[in-house]
ZATOR-545025 format. One record per residue (C-alpha): residue in three letters; x, y, z. Coordinates in pm, whole numbers, plus 50000, padded with zeros to 5 digits. Example, Ala and Ser with C-alpha at 12.3 -4.5 7.8 and 13.67 -1.06 7.14 Angstrom:
BEGIN
ALA512304955050780 SER513674989450714 
//
This chain:
BEGIN
MET488875427650619 VAL487555417350223 LYS491265423250118 CYS492665403650391 SER490415372450301 LYS491005372149957 ASP494835376750061 SER494315344550259 LEU492265326949993 ILE495015332149766 ARG497715318049975 PHE495505290250112 VAL495215277949715 ARG498835281549631 GLN499695265449921 ASN497005233649865 LEU497275241149454 LEU497965202649419 ILE495595186949653 LEU492645210049508 LEU493265196449177 THR493665162249244 ILE490675164349419 GLY488765174949130 GLY490305150948903 VAL488815123449128 ILE485215140849102 ILE485515149148725 GLY486725112448702 ALA483915099748880 ALA481185121748735 LEU482425114748389 GLY482605074948454 LEU479465073348585 GLY477775096248318 LEU479655081947996 ARG478545047348134 ASN474905055048151 ILE474705071247717 ASP472095051847523 HIS474475023347332 ALA477195027047597 ARG478044988847599 GLU478674994647242 ILE480475022147267 TRP482775016347546 THR484754986747446 SER488074976147583 ARG489904991347334 ASN487745023247384 VAL488625020347739 MET491965015947731 TYR492235047047550 VAL490825062447833 ASN493285045948054 MET496125057647843 VAL496935087548022 GLY496185069548365 ASP498465040448278 LEU501375064248180 PHE500875079548501 LEU501655047748680 ARG504155039448485 LEU506425071148555 ILE505655069748910 LYS506405031948987 SER509905037848761 ILE510935057449037 ILE510395038249354 LEU513125014949324 PRO515615043349313 LEU513795064549562 ILE513555031949803 ALA517305026449783 THR518575062249787 SER516025071450040 LEU517345040850290 VAL520785037150263 SER520825079650296 ALA518635080450591 ILE520325051250771 GLY523665059950662 SER523435092050838 LEU522425075251168 ASP524625060451368 GLN523895020551480 GLY522505030651807 MET519515054651663 SER518365032951384 LYS518185004451630 LYS516195028851858 ILE513995040851576 GLY513705004351435 SER512564990251762 VAL509635015651814 ALA508745011551464 LEU508544973851513 LEU506424974951791 TYR503625001851569 TYR503804976751316 VAL502694947551520 THR499974961451749 THR498254977751461 THR498584954351232 PHE497034928551520 LEU494204955451623 ALA493244953851213 VAL493284919351247 THR491064918351534 GLU488794945851401 GLY488294925751068 ILE486914895851300 VAL484544910551520 LEU483024927551224 ALA482654899151023 VAL481794873751321 THR478904900751462 ILE477364910851152 LYS477874877850924 PRO477534895950587 GLY477694862750463 LYS474764846450575 GLY472334861450342 PHE472784844050010 GLY472404810349942 GLU475114786849838 GLY476204791549489 SER474354828949429 VAL477704839849324 ALA479454823349014 THR482954810849074 ASP485474811248810 GLU487284775748804 THR490114794348581 ARG491694813748864 ARG492234783249083 THR495794790249220 ASN497874756149367 VAL499454772049678 THR500104761850027 THR500614786950313 VAL504014770650402 ASP505244780650074 THR503874813450035 LEU505864823550333 LEU509004805450268 ASP508574822749943 LEU508784856650141 VAL511624848750349 ARG513684836250032 ASN512834869349879 ILE514344887650169 PHE517944871450082 PRO517544874549701 PRO520874859349522 ASN521154887349273 LEU520414920549354 VAL520594931048960 GLN517524903548920 ALA515414912249237 CYS514844946949056 ILE512594931548802 GLN512024894948916 GLN511304879949259 GLN511094839649341 GLN507944821749314 THR507154782249443 VAL505434760949162 LEU503674733449262 THR502764704348973 PRO500694672249058 PRO503404638749036 GLU503624625048688 SER503224588948874 ASN499414600949009 PRO498014631548824 SER495074631048945 GLU496444634549345 GLU494704665049497 ASN496764667449825 LEU499004695549765 ILE501254685549984 LYS502214655249788 TRP502734673849464 ASP506404678649316 ILE508114711249394 SER509884736849185 HIS510724771349203 ARG510424798948919 TYR510954839048900 VAL508084859148777 ASP508124892648685 GLY507864923248941 THR510394940449172 ASN511304918149479 MET510754949549699 ILE511264932150005 GLY514604919049921 ILE515804953849764 VAL514344970550103 ALA516824942950301 ALA519894947750073 SER519184989050114 ILE518914984950510 CYS522104963450555 PHE523814986450314 GLY522875017850493 VAL524254999150841 ALA527594995350686 LEU527715030650562 SER526885039650895 ALA529265018251056 VAL532425032250850 LYS530755069850739 ASP533915084450886 GLN536075063150625 VAL533515067750332 SER532115101750365 THR532585109050019 LEU530495078849910 LEU527775091150148 SER527635121750028 PHE527445110949678 ILE524325087749751 GLN522675120449940 GLN523225141149625 LEU521665113249419 SER518795110649668 PHE518265147749600 VAL518205143449219 VAL515635114149275 MET513605136949517 LYS513685165049243 ILE512315139948964 THR509535122149202 CYS508205163549213 TRP508005165648871 ILE505855134648888 ILE503815142249141 TRP502045176148981 LEU501095150048702 SER498335132448934 PRO495435152448892 ILE495625138448535 GLY496605105948575 ILE493905098548857 LEU491195113248660 SER491805088948403 LEU492675056648633 ILE488775064648766 MET487045073748466 ALA488895039548309 LYS487765014648615 LEU484355027448615 LEU483625023448251 GLU485314990248236 MET482754974348524 ASP480064957448372 ASP477344962748614 LEU477924982148902 ALA474174976449025 ASP474224939149023 VAL477414934849218 PHE476424960049478 GLU473164937749486 LYS474824908749521 LEU477974921949790 GLY476614949449910 LEU476834940850279 TYR480484926550247 PHE481364958850058 VAL480014978350355 VAL481454958150675 VAL485184959150470 VAL485234995850411 CYS483685006950737 GLY485984981450920 ILE489425001050706 VAL487855039350740 PHE487095034751135 HIS490825018051154 GLY492645046250937 PHE490565073951060 ILE489695066651426 LEU491655037651537 LEU495085050851431 PRO494595088551489 ALA493245078151863 ILE496675058551866 TYR498825087751740 PHE496705113552026 ILE497375089452314 ALA501135085252222 THR501915119352131 ARG499375139852289 LYS498555159251985 ASN495435165851774 PRO495965138951492 TYR493275155251228 PRO495835185351140 PHE498455158951097 LEU496025138950877 ALA494765172250697 ASN498705172750549 MET498055140250462 GLY495425148450180 GLN497285147249889 ALA498875108149971 ILE494885100050063 LEU493545109349706 THR496875092849558 ALA496595062849716 PHE492935060049643 GLY493195069949299 THR496175044349212 SER495095015049497 SER498565009649532 SER500455023849878 ALA503825020249665 ALA502495039549421 THR501785066849631 LEU505435062549831 PRO507265093149678 VAL503935114549735 THR503705103150132 LEU507035110650187 GLN506815143850034 CYS503155151950253 LEU505175138950548 GLU508565162750508 GLU506855189950344 LYS503485196450529 ASN503955179350859 HIS507805190150902 ILE508875155851014 ASP513065145950959 THR513655131250630 ARG516125107650821 ILE512825090651014 THR510615092350694 ARG513125079750425 PHE514055050350694 LEU510825037350812 ILE508275049350480 PRO509755019250211 ILE509654993450525 GLY506625002950619 THR505275002250251 THR506784971050187 ILE505864947450540 ASN502804971750740 MET499464967850583 ASP496874976150806 GLY493954977250544 THR494934947850338 ALA495234924950688 LEU491654937550783 TYR490194929150460 GLU491714895550403 ALA490324885150775 VAL486364898050675 ALA487204881650312 ALA488234849650447 LEU484884843850687 PHE482564860550469 ILE483484832750193 ALA483424811850502 GLN479874819950569 LEU478504822450212 ARG479634785950151 GLY477504777450484 ILE480394769350704 ASP480364768751068 LEU483854781551200 THR485674772551514 ILE487664794451766 GLY490464773751611 ASN489674782351256 ILE489554820551389 ILE492984821451553 ALA494174800451216 VAL492624833351000 ALA494014857451231 ILE497544845051232 THR497474835650821 ALA496194870150778 THR498634889550954 ALA501514866250786 ALA499734874250406 SER499774910350499 ILE503194913850553 GLY503804890850231 ALA501344909950024 ALA502784934149704 ALA502294970649769 VAL500204967649441 PRO497064968349312 GLN495024939549430 GLY498154928649595 GLY495584915649912 LEU494174890449662 VAL496624871349565 THR497604865549949 LEU493964859950055 VAL494764824749880 MET496934818450183 VAL494344827350419 LEU491694807550271 ASP494244775450264 SER494414779550671 ILE490524772850709 GLY490134750250430 LEU488534768050177 PRO489504758449770 SER491764789449631 GLU489134797649359 ASP486744808149569 VAL488714840949536 SER486774848549295 LEU483444851449499 ILE484804886649601 ILE487004900249293 ALA484004917549135 LEU484574944249413 ASP488034941049486 TRP489414970049250 LEU487174992249480 VAL487714979549809 ASN491774975449728 ARG491475015649696 PHE489965021050066 ARG492874994350172 ALA495715013349982 VAL494325046750192 THR494715029050525 ASN497995012550437 VAL499335046450367 LEU497965060550679 GLY499145034050906 ASP502835039250729 CYS502365077650814 PHE501005077251180 GLY503625049951274 VAL506295079451126 GLY504865107151343 ILE504745082951621 VAL508495073051604 ALA509665111551552 HIS508025121851842 TYR509385099052050 ARG513365100251909 ARG512975138151813 LYS515555144052085 ASP517845117752011 LEU518005133351693 LEU518985168151817 GLU522055152651966 PRO525435168351866 GLY527115145351552 LEU523425137051429 GLU522775168851265 ASN520255160550974 PRO522395168650617 VAL518825161750410 ALA516465183050516 ALA517175218750420 GLU517655209250057 THR514935185250035 GLU512825215350118 GLU514165235749870 ILE513865210549604 CYS510035202549617 THR508665237449751 THR508765247449361 LYS506345237049137 PRO507755214548818 ASP508325239948568 SER510255260048766 ASN514335269248705 SER515395260649065 
//
């Protein structure tokens, strides 16, 4: 019996070695960060330069994992859609779209209900948290939405890999003191950052075209699938670096903060409301939707996503977690790769439940902090713009903070009020990244359940699954 237990333990450790190492990285990073910031003369020791040294390993890890996102998304989407017929792509996409709309609406509703009921901003006097005028961003809701649409149709796909278009508003020369942004001069510029939604749209279009003529271009489809295998192999190597990378990122972030106690004293209730809402949505509501839709216990599915959850928390980015998410879904939960590689890149780009909930709570919190009583019309405006903003939010660290400006604009609050909550955003963002990832994963599970019979039809065999499983079940130092 002892031998049996020992063998079971060894087998468990081998099967879950990466997630155990990642948990250790999170715990050790938090312990070291909190411990080192409390030593004597900590402020003199942990200068921005020394924190940069601590963060170096984490920064390299993020660079590696971000570098693989673009080839991973492009090859995964094209190979997944190309191997399906167009009818099946529509069936999968329609179920996924219904799920995305439903969960995002529920997330926004939860955020509004929590903020209106608990009123986290009522306990502060006006001006209790200093604003930072240098953070002012001149932007309107309409311009933000139009930029989102423009970026779906990039004029240059090569440029879309490194830049995205952004509207710039400048005061008219004839009246430099004009405050109404609608009357400002409009121009456009390209800013650094991958135009992910444009790349996704182009990949979907190419995949659909490939699917339509797959009999004539079978060699091209096979080449893209083989390229996807190679990219996935490199991804697996990078994933094995996540424990040490996450340790470095968390440790550096804790050392960087000036005064944790002061921040939590000022924004504690806001933090509790946001995090409780996000955790409820990610760990209770989404599993409940999964159970209702599939009649399966959602928590074994959730447990198998542990590595993705920890990576999302450590990197605070659902995009950076995308390779790990794919691996967990395909290896642990055995989801068909044609579904995972079709839906996860799309979900990572447009399905942001955690961000939608956060933006609704944050906007109402700031309004309460300023002593502004919102009407039903204002609250509906927050709901609509928070939903739209979550779709346009970049899947990168603090991407939701940028689109929060759009939500504030919908209820007439100045964009610089974003600075009221920025001190805690580094931590809140980690929780919402986790929920964003879980929203994508449960959606894939539900779609896989409803379309499993369709995928077993003759002529729809999966050419990717077997090789992918072989690629990623080996450790990064193996010769397989």
